[in-house]
N, C-alpha and C positions, 0 to 999 in steps of 0.2 A: 378973157382973151390972153392977159399977161401970165395968168396961172397956167393956162394951157400951153403957152410957149415955154415956160419954165420947165413944166413936166416933160415936155418933148426934148428940151435941151439936156435934161437930167438923164432920161432914157438913152438919148444918143451917147452921152458921156459915159454911161455904165457900160454900154456896148462896146465903146471904143477902149475903155479899160480893160475889160474881159479879152479882147482881141489882142491887146498889148501884152497882157499876162500870158496869154497863149504862145505868142511870138518868143517872148521871154524865156518860157520853159523849153520850147525847141531850140532856141539858141543855147541854153544851158546844156542841153543834150549833145548837141553839136560840139560845143567847146570842150565838154568833158571828154568826148570821143577823140577829139584831136590831141588833147593833152596826154591821153593815155597811149595814143598810137606810137609805135615804134617806127623809125624810119632808118632808110640806108643813108650813107653819106650823099649819095647823089640825090636823094629826095629831100634832104634837109632843108635847103632853101626854100622850096616849094611848100613843104610842110609849115616851115615858120612863118611864111607869107599867109597861108590859109589861117594858121592859129591867131596871127596878129588880126586879120580881118574879122575873124569870129569874135575876138575879145572886143574889137572896136564896135561891132554891131551890137553885141551883148550890152556894152555900156551905153550906147545911143538908146537902146530899148528900155534900159532902166531909167534914163534921163526922161524919155517920152512918157513913161508909165508915171514917174514922179509929178512931172508937169500936168498930165491928165488928171491925176488924183487931186492935185491941188485946184484945178478948174472944177472938177466935180464938186468938191467941197464948197467952193465960192458959188457955184450955181445952187447948191442945196440951201446955204445960208440966205440967198436971194429969194429963192422960193418961200422959204419959212417967213421972210418979211412980207411978202405979198398975201400970205394967208390971213384971213380975217381972224380977230382975236376972239 
């Protein structure tokens, strides 16, 4: 039973990591597009706000991915402990 729960937790963790990687790739595309975008003086403030938000979201996704990867490693180690020798 414990091995089944560990396998399920690892599977969920892998799916979460893949989802975060996808979001991170999307945020990189948005961030790159905003950084390359040229703006008029009137649009500069709004553009800077969007760029700042995109950078913040990108950093948050990187942090979430790092935490999810650490959790996944911990779950994998726990599963290995539960496996019979």
